[in-house]
TITI-773217 format. One record per residue (C-alpha): residue number from 1; residue in one letter; x, y, z. Coordinates in steps of 0.05 Angstrom, whole numbers, plus 32768, in hexadecimal, padded with zeros to 4 digits. Layout:
% TITI-773217
> NUM|A|X|Y|Z .
...
% end
This chain:
% TITI-773217
> 1|M|7EBA|7FB6|7E35 .
> 2|K|7ECB|7FF8|7E57 .
> 3|I|7EF0|7FF7|7E99 .
> 4|Y|7EFB|8036|7EC2 .
> 5|L|7F31|803E|7EF8 .
> 6|P|7F2D|8080|7F1E .
> 7|V|7F6E|809C|7F39 .
> 8|F|7F5B|80E3|7F4D .
> 9|S|7FA0|80F7|7F62 .
> 10|Y|7FC0|813B|7F56 .
> 11|S|8004|811E|7F65 .
> 12|A|7FFC|80E9|7F2F .
> 13|S|7FF2|8120|7EFB .
> 14|C|8036|813C|7F0E .
> 15|K|805C|80FB|7F00 .
> 16|T|806F|80D3|7EC2 .
> 17|F|805E|808A|7EBF .
> 18|D|8086|805B|7E92 .
> 19|L|805B|801E|7E88 .
> 20|N|8095|7FF6|7E6C .
> 21|T|80BB|7FF9|7EAE .
> 22|E|807D|8001|7EDA .
> 23|H|80A7|8024|7F0F .
> 24|N|8086|8050|7F43 .
> 25|P|8098|8098|7F2F .
> 26|G|808E|80B0|7F77 .
> 27|I|8044|80AE|7F88 .
> 28|G|8019|8086|7FB8 .
> 29|G|8017|803B|7FB0 .
> 30|T|7FCC|8039|7FA6 .
> 31|Q|7FCF|806B|7F6D .
> 32|H|800A|8048|7F4E .
> 33|V|7FEA|8003|7F4F .
> 34|T|7FAA|8021|7F30 .
> 35|V|7FD3|8038|7EF4 .
> 36|L|7FF6|7FF5|7EF0 .
> 37|L|7FB5|7FCE|7EF3 .
> 38|A|7F98|7FF9|7EBB .
> 39|S|7FD5|7FEC|7E91 .
> 40|R|7FD5|7FA1|7E9E .
> 41|L|7F8B|7F9B|7E8D .
> 42|A|7F94|7FC3|7E4D .
> 43|R|7FCD|7F96|7E36 .
> 44|A|7FAA|7F55|7E49 .
> 45|K|7F68|7F69|7E28 .
> 46|P|7F76|7F94|7DEA .
> 47|Q|7F2C|7F90|7DD6 .
> 48|W|7F18|7FB4|7E17 .
> 49|T|7F1E|7FFF|7E22 .
> 50|I|7F3E|8011|7E64 .
> 51|H|7F35|8058|7E7F .
> 52|L|7F5F|8078|7EB5 .
> 53|V|7F36|80AF|7ED7 .
> 54|N|7F58|80EB|7EF6 .
> 55|Y|7F50|8136|7F01 .
> 56|S|7F80|8142|7EC7 .
> 57|P|7FA6|8115|7E96 .
> 58|I|7FE0|80EB|7EB1 .
> 59|N|8021|80EB|7E8A .
> 60|I|8028|80A2|7E75 .
> 61|L|805E|8084|7E48 .
> 62|N|8058|8043|7E1F .
> 63|A|800D|8039|7E2C .
> 64|S|7FE3|8009|7E04 .
> 65|Q|7FB5|8027|7DD0 .
> 66|N|7F77|8011|7DF7 .
> 67|L|7F8E|8034|7E37 .
> 68|K|7F69|8077|7E37 .
> 69|Q|7F62|80B1|7E67 .
> 70|V|7F26|80DA|7E7B .
> 71|S|7F23|8116|7EA9 .
> 72|F|7EEE|812A|7EDB .
> 73|T|7EED|8162|7F0E .
> 74|S|7ED8|8133|7F46 .
> 75|L|7EC6|80EC|7F56 .
> 76|E|7E7E|8103|7F5E .
> 77|H|7E7B|811A|7F16 .
> 78|F|7E9B|80D8|7EFF .
> 79|C|7E66|80B1|7F26 .
> 80|Q|7E2F|80D8|7F04 .
> 81|F|7E4E|80C7|7EC1 .
> 82|L|7E55|807D|7ED4 .
> 83|S|7E0C|8079|7EE8 .
> 84|S|7DF3|808F|7EA4 .
> 85|P|7DCF|805C|7E77 .
> 86|A|7E08|8062|7E44 .
> 87|E|7E37|8040|7E76 .
> 88|T|7E0A|8005|7E86 .
> 89|G|7E3D|7FD1|7E70 .
> 90|S|7E79|7FF4|7E8E .
> 91|R|7E9F|7FE0|7ECD .
> 92|A|7EC9|800B|7EFD .
> 93|I|7EFD|7FF7|7F31 .
> 94|I|7EFC|802D|7F67 .
> 95|T|7F22|802E|7FA8 .
> 96|A|7EFA|802E|7FE9 .
> 97|L|7F1A|806F|7FFF .
> 98|L|7EFF|8092|7FC2 .
> 99|L|7EBA|8073|7FC8 .
> 100|E|7EB5|8089|8011 .
> 101|T|7EB2|80D2|7FF9 .
> 102|C|7E70|80C5|7FD5 .
> 103|K|7E2A|80C4|7FF2 .
> 104|L|7E06|8081|7FF9 .
> 105|A|7DD1|8095|7FC6 .
> 106|E|7E07|80A4|7F93 .
> 107|L|7E2A|8061|7FA1 .
> 108|K|7DEA|803A|7F97 .
> 109|L|7DE1|8058|7F51 .
> 110|I|7E24|8039|7F3B .
> 111|S|7E28|7FFC|7F68 .
> 112|N|7E1A|7FCA|7F31 .
> 113|R|7E54|7FE6|7F07 .
> 114|V|7E89|7FEE|7F3E .
> 115|F|7EBB|7FC0|7F60 .
> 116|C|7ECE|7FDC|7FA4 .
> 117|W|7F19|7FD7|7FAB .
> 118|L|7F29|7FD3|7FF6 .
> 119|H|7F6F|7FEA|8009 .
> 120|H|7F71|7FDF|8054 .
> 121|P|7F63|7FA6|8084 .
> 122|F|7F26|7FB0|80B2 .
> 123|H|7F0A|7FE3|8081 .
> 124|F|7EC4|7FE2|809D .
> 125|K|7E96|8016|807F .
> 126|H|7E4B|800B|8082 .
> 127|K|7E40|8039|8047 .
> 128|L|7E6C|800F|801B .
> 129|R|7E49|7FCF|8031 .
> 130|Q|7E04|7FED|8027 .
> 131|A|7E17|8002|7FE0 .
> 132|D|7E1D|7FB8|7FCF .
> 133|F|7E51|7FBD|7F98 .
> 134|L|7E60|7F86|7F65 .
> 135|A|7E98|7F6C|7F93 .
> 136|Y|7EC9|7F83|7FC8 .
> 137|I|7F12|7F76|7FB6 .
> 138|N|7F48|7F6A|7FEA .
> 139|Q|7F92|7F67|7FDB .
> 140|G|7FAB|7F33|800C .
> 141|S|7F97|7EFA|803A .
> 142|Y|7F98|7F22|807B .
> 143|Q|7F70|7F5B|805D .
> 144|H|7F3E|7F29|803F .
> 145|S|7F37|7F05|8082 .
> 146|S|7F29|7F46|80A5 .
> 147|N|7EF6|7F60|8073 .
> 148|C|7ED2|7F23|8057 .
> 149|R|7E9F|7F1D|8090 .
> 150|F|7E8B|7F65|8088 .
> 151|Y|7E83|7F6B|803C .
> 152|P|7E60|7F3B|800C .
> 153|R|7E85|7F1D|7FD0 .
> 154|C|7ECB|7F2A|7FEB .
> 155|I|7F02|7F15|7FBC .
> 156|I|7F4E|7F14|7FC2 .
> 157|I|7F76|7F30|7F88 .
> 158|Q|7FBF|7F40|7F96 .
> 159|N|7FD8|7F85|7F83 .
> 160|I|7FFF|7F8C|7F43 .
> 161|F|8049|7F8F|7F54 .
> 162|S|8081|7F9B|7F23 .
> 163|P|80C9|7F8D|7F37 .
> 164|A|80FA|7FC7|7F36 .
> 165|N|813E|7FCC|7F15 .
> 166|K|8170|7F95|7F1E .
> 167|A|817B|7F85|7F67 .
> 168|N|81BD|7F93|7F89 .
> 169|I|81D8|7F5F|7FB9 .
> 170|E|821F|7F7A|7FBB .
> 171|S|8214|7F9F|7FFC .
> 172|S|822A|7F79|8039 .
> 173|I|8227|7F84|8084 .
> 174|E|825E|7F84|80B8 .
> 175|T|8257|7F70|8101 .
> 176|R|8282|7FA7|811F .
> 177|Q|825D|7FDC|8148 .
> 178|D|8276|8018|811F .
> 179|F|825D|7FF8|80DF .
> 180|P|823C|8030|80B4 .
> 181|L|81F7|8010|80B1 .
> 182|R|81CA|802D|807B .
> 183|L|817F|8029|8085 .
> 184|V|8145|8040|8059 .
> 185|H|80FB|804E|8065 .
> 186|L|80CD|8053|8028 .
> 187|G|8087|806F|802F .
> 188|A|805B|80AC|8036 .
> 189|L|806A|80D5|8074 .
> 190|V|8026|80CC|8094 .
> 191|P|8018|80AB|80D8 .
> 192|D|7FFD|806A|80BA .
> 193|K|8040|8059|809B .
> 194|G|8064|8057|80DE .
> 195|L|80A2|8083|80D7 .
> 196|L|8094|80A2|811C .
> 197|H|8099|805C|813B .
> 198|I|80DD|8053|8118 .
> 199|A|80F3|8098|812F .
> 200|K|80E5|8086|8177 .
> 201|Q|8119|804F|8171 .
> 202|W|814E|807D|8152 .
> 203|K|8172|808C|8194 .
> 204|R|8178|8042|81A5 .
> 205|L|818F|8033|815E .
> 206|K|81C6|8067|8161 .
> 207|K|81E1|8047|81A1 .
> 208|V|81E9|8004|817F .
> 209|F|81FE|801F|813B .
> 210|P|821B|8065|8147 .
> 211|N|822C|806E|80FC .
> 212|A|81E7|8059|80E3 .
> 213|Q|81C5|8082|80AD .
> 214|L|817A|8083|809F .
> 215|N|8160|8099|805B .
> 216|V|8116|80AA|8059 .
> 217|I|80F4|80AA|8014 .
> 218|G|80AE|80C8|8010 .
> 219|S|8087|8103|8029 .
> 220|A|8042|811A|803C .
> 221|L|8038|8130|7FF4 .
> 222|T|8033|80E8|7FDE .
> 223|Y|7FE9|80E7|7FEB .
> 224|N|7FCE|8127|7FCB .
> 225|S|7FE0|8151|8008 .
> 226|W|7FEA|8199|7FF2 .
> 227|D|7FF1|81B3|8039 .
> 228|D|8033|81D1|804F .
> 229|V|8068|819F|8064 .
> 230|H|80A0|81A8|8096 .
> 231|Q|80E2|81C4|807C .
> 232|L|810D|818C|8097 .
> 233|V|80DC|8152|8098 .
> 234|P|80AD|8151|805B .
> 235|A|8070|8141|8085 .
> 236|S|8038|816A|80A4 .
> 237|P|8056|819A|80D7 .
> 238|S|8034|8177|8112 .
> 239|Y|804D|8132|80FC .
> 240|A|8092|814C|80EB .
> 241|N|8099|816B|8130 .
> 242|Q|8088|8128|8150 .
> 243|I|80BF|8107|8127 .
> 244|L|80F1|813D|8139 .
> 245|K|80E7|812E|8183 .
> 246|H|810B|80EC|8176 .
> 247|I|8139|80FC|813B .
> 248|P|815E|813D|814D .
> 249|E|8169|8172|8119 .
> 250|S|81B4|816A|8121 .
> 251|D|81AF|8122|8106 .
> 252|I|818A|813C|80C9 .
> 253|T|81BB|8175|80BB .
> 254|Q|81F7|8146|80C5 .
> 255|G|81D9|8113|8094 .
> 256|H|81CC|80DB|80C6 .
> 257|C|8183|80DE|80B3 .
> 258|R|8171|80F6|806D .
> 259|F|812B|8108|8055 .
> 260|H|8129|8103|8009 .
> 261|G|80E0|8111|7FFC .
> 262|N|80BC|80EE|7FC3 .
> 263|L|80EB|80CE|7F90 .
> 264|G|80E2|80A9|7F4F .
> 265|L|8115|8078|7F33 .
> 266|E|814D|809B|7F58 .
> 267|K|8134|807B|7F98 .
> 268|D|814D|8036|7F80 .
> 269|E|8195|804A|7F8B .
> 270|I|8187|805E|7FD3 .
> 271|I|8162|801D|7FE1 .
> 272|T|8197|7FF0|7FC1 .
> 273|S|81CE|8013|7FE8 .
> 274|S|81A8|8007|802A .
> 275|H|81B5|7FCA|8055 .
> 276|L|816F|7FC6|8071 .
> 277|A|812B|7FE6|8067 .
> 278|L|80FF|7FFA|80A2 .
> 279|Q|80B7|7FF8|808D .
> 280|N|8074|7FFE|80B2 .
> 281|P|8084|7FE3|80F8 .
> 282|T|803A|7FDB|810C .
> 283|G|801B|7FC6|80CA .
> 284|I|7FDB|7FEC|80D9 .
> 285|R|7FB3|7FFF|809B .
> 286|E|7FE3|7FD9|806D .
> 287|S|7FC3|7FA8|803E .
> 288|F|7FFC|7F96|800E .
> 289|G|803A|7FC0|801D .
> 290|A|8052|7FD1|7FD7 .
> 291|A|808D|7FF9|7FF2 .
> 292|T|80A4|7FBB|8018 .
> 293|F|80A6|7F93|7FD8 .
> 294|E|80CB|7FCB|7FB4 .
> 295|C|8103|7FC6|7FE7 .
> 296|M|8105|7F7A|7FE4 .
> 297|A|8108|7F7A|7F98 .
> 298|L|8148|7FA3|7F9C .
> 299|G|8168|7F72|7FCC .
> 300|T|815E|7F9B|800B .
> 301|P|8142|7F71|8045 .
> 302|V|8107|7F91|806A .
> 303|I|80F9|7F95|80B4 .
> 304|A|80AF|7FA3|80C1 .
> 305|S|8071|7F8C|80E5 .
> 306|G|805A|7F46|80D7 .
> 307|D|8012|7F5B|80E6 .
> 308|Y|7FD8|7F76|80BE .
> 309|G|7FE6|7F7C|8073 .
> 310|M|8031|7F7A|807E .
> 311|H|8027|7F30|808A .
> 312|E|8024|7F25|803E .
> 313|A|806F|7F34|8037 .
> 314|M|808A|7F28|807D .
> 315|Q|806F|7EE0|8083 .
> 316|Y|80AE|7ECC|805D .
> 317|F|80DC|7EEF|808E .
> 318|P|80CB|7ED9|80D5 .
> 319|E|8110|7EF0|80ED .
> 320|L|8102|7F37|80D4 .
> 321|A|80B8|7F3D|80E6 .
> 322|I|80AC|7F65|8126 .
> 323|Q|8070|7F67|8154 .
> 324|R|807E|7FAD|8170 .
> 325|P|80AC|7FE7|815E .
> 326|S|80D8|7FDD|819B .
> 327|Q|80F3|7F9E|8179 .
> 328|I|8111|7FC5|813E .
> 329|V|8157|7FCF|815B .
> 330|G|815E|7F87|8173 .
> 331|T|8147|7F6D|812F .
> 332|I|8179|7F99|810B .
> 333|R|81B1|7F80|8138 .
> 334|R|819F|7F37|812A .
> 335|A|8199|7F43|80DF .
> 336|C|81DF|7F61|80DF .
> 337|S|81FF|7F2C|810B .
> 338|N|820F|7EFA|80D4 .
> 339|T|8227|7F0B|808E .
> 340|D|820F|7EC9|8071 .
> 341|Q|81CA|7ED1|808F .
> 342|Y|81C6|7F17|8072 .
> 343|K|81D6|7EFD|802C .
> 344|E|819F|7ECA|8035 .
> 345|L|816E|7F01|8048 .
> 346|Q|8181|7F29|800A .
> 347|S|8176|7EEE|7FDC .
> 348|R|8135|7EDB|7FFE .
> 349|S|811C|7F23|7FF7 .
> 350|I|8127|7F21|7FAC .
> 351|A|8105|7EDD|7FA6 .
> 352|V|80C7|7EF4|7FCC .
> 353|A|80C1|7F33|7FA2 .
> 354|K|80C6|7F09|7F63 .
> 355|L|808F|7EDB|7F7D .
> 356|F|805F|7F15|7F85 .
> 357|S|8074|7F32|7F42 .
> 358|L|8064|7EF0|7F20 .
> 359|N|8021|7EED|7F44 .
> 360|S|800F|7F30|7F25 .
> 361|E|7FFF|7F0F|7EE2 .
> 362|A|7FCF|7EDF|7F04 .
> 363|A|7FB0|7F1A|7F29 .
> 364|T|7FA4|7F3E|7EE7 .
> 365|W|7F7F|7F03|7ECA .
> 366|K|7F56|7EFB|7F0A .
> 367|W|7F40|7F43|7F03 .
> 368|I|7F2C|7F35|7EBB .
> 369|R|7F03|7EF8|7ED0 .
> 370|V|7EE0|7F1E|7F08 .
> 371|L|7ED3|7F5B|7EDC .
> 372|Q|7EAD|7F2F|7EAB .
> 373|T|7E84|7F0A|7EE0 .
> 374|E|7E3B|7F1D|7EED .
> 375|K|7E2D|7F35|7F34 .
> 376|R|7DFF|7EFA|7F44 .
> 377|E|7E37|7ECA|7F31 .
> 378|I|7E6F|7EEA|7F5A .
> 379|T|7E80|7EC1|7F97 .
> 380|A|7EAD|7ED3|7FD2 .
> 381|D|7EF2|7EB4|7FD8 .
> 382|S|7EFB|7E84|8012 .
> 383|I|7F16|7EA1|8052 .
> 384|I|7F62|7E9A|8057 .
> 385|Y|7F7C|7EA5|809D .
> 386|P|7FC4|7EBF|809E .
> 387|G|7FF9|7E96|80C1 .
> 388|F|8020|7EBA|80F8 .
> 389|N|805D|7EA7|8120 .
> 390|S|8030|7E9A|815B .
> 391|S|7FFC|7E63|8159 .
> 392|T|7FC6|7E64|8123 .
> 393|L|7F90|7E65|8159 .
> 394|K|7FAE|7EA4|8179 .
> 395|A|7FB3|7EC6|8135 .
> 396|I|7F6A|7EB7|8123 .
> 397|T|7F53|7ECE|8168 .
> 398|K|7F78|7F10|8160 .
> 399|L|7F5D|7F1B|811A .
> 400|N|7F15|7F0C|812F .
> 401|Y|7F1C|7F39|816C .
> 402|R|7F32|7F73|8140 .
> 403|R|7EFB|7F65|810E .
> 404|V|7EC3|7F63|8142 .
> 405|N|7EDD|7FA2|8165 .
> 406|G|7EE4|7FC5|8122 .
> 407|V|7E9D|7FB4|810D .
> 408|L|7E83|7FC9|8152 .
> 409|R|7EA7|800D|814F .
> 410|T|7E8E|8018|8108 .
> 411|S|7E47|8007|811C .
> 412|I|7E48|8036|8158 .
> 413|K|7E66|806E|812E .
> 414|S|7E32|8064|80F7 .
> 415|A|7DF8|8062|812A .
> 416|T|7E11|80A1|814C .
> 417|K|7E13|80C7|810A .
> 418|Y|7DCC|80AF|80FA .
> 419|C|7DB1|80C6|813E .
> 420|L|7DD3|810A|8136 .
> 421|R|7DB3|8114|80F2 .
> 422|K|7D6E|8102|810F .
> 423|T|7D74|8133|8149 .
> 424|R|7D85|816E|811C .
% end
C-alpha cells in the first residue's frame, strides 16, 4: 500500500529532522506532525511505502527504509498525479488548508483516495464537504464536536506528540514582588496565536512583577512567509507595530522582552529555565496546541485559554485556564503565590504531556485501521462534548451557537460568491 503525506513547505526544506528524537527543528506544528505521522506509519507498517511530498527533498535523519520522498512543483500537479489510474489503490492524508487551494473539480477526481485532515475547529468549507472525501479527521474532542455536524464520516485521531528532552523541575518560584519571573511564549508570530493579546497585558504584568522577563520563540517565517519581517519583532511589519504599541522598544533593547525567532533544540533550554509559559489566550483556531504540550513536557506550567482546541490540554489545569486575556496577570500571581502548588503544577504538566505522548501510539494504529477501511465501511465517531469549568449545558449551548453561526456565515459567503460569478 502506498500512502502520500503532502507537506509543501519551503521552511521544512531548510531544516533537519532527526526521527530518532522526533523534536521539532523549528517549523510549524502542522508540518512537523505530518513528518512524524509519516515516520510512525513507516515504522509500524514496513510493508507499506510512505511518501512525504514537498517542493524539494527534506533533510531527514534515521528514517525507515520504506519512508520515501517525492517532489512536485505544486499541490495541483500532485493531485493530477494522484488521480491517475496507476494510483488507484493509493491513499493520501492532506490537510484541509492545502485542499482549499484546489478547485472542486480537481478535488472530486481524488476524493476517493484522500483523507481530509482538518486542523481547526469550526472549519466549515462547502467545497471540502462537496468533495466527499474518504473521511474527515479531527484532532480533538472540541474540534470534532464543532465539525462533525458539517462533514460526513468525521473521525477523531489525536496528533502525534513526542516528548522533548528530560524535563527540568529544579526551577522554583518566590513570592516576593521583585522576584525575577521568567515567562516564555512559543508559537508563530501571527495574529491567530495570540501574542498581541499577551502584549496588551505587559504593562499590568510589569507593575506586579517589575523584574519579569518574557522570551518569545517563533516568527512569521514559521508558516512559509517570505515577506519582510520587522527588525525588532520577527513578524509582519503591521503586526509587529501593533505589538510595539504595548511592549516598548526600550524593554526589548534592555532584555526585558526577547524575541528569539525560530529555534530548534536550543529552545528547550529557554523553556526549561522559564517559570511559566503564556500560550494562546483566546484558543481561536487551535485544534491541539502542540506548543503547549512541548512546554508541559519540559516541566513548564502553561497559562492559556481553556476554550476551543486549547481545551485538550487545559482541561487538566482549571487553575491556569483563562476565559479572557485580562485574566493573565491574576492567574500568574496565583500560580506564583505558593511554592508547593507550583511544584504540583510542574509535575502535573509532565504527567499530562506523557499521557498524550503515550496516546500517540494508539493514534498511529487508528490511522492504520482507517487507512485500510473502504469508504462505505467508514463510520463517524460519536460526538464527544468537551467539559468546561462552567456547566455542561452552557458549554454545549456555546459550542452549538458557534457552529450554527459558522455554518450560516459560510453559507452566505458561498452563496454571495456564486451570485457574483453568475452576474459576470
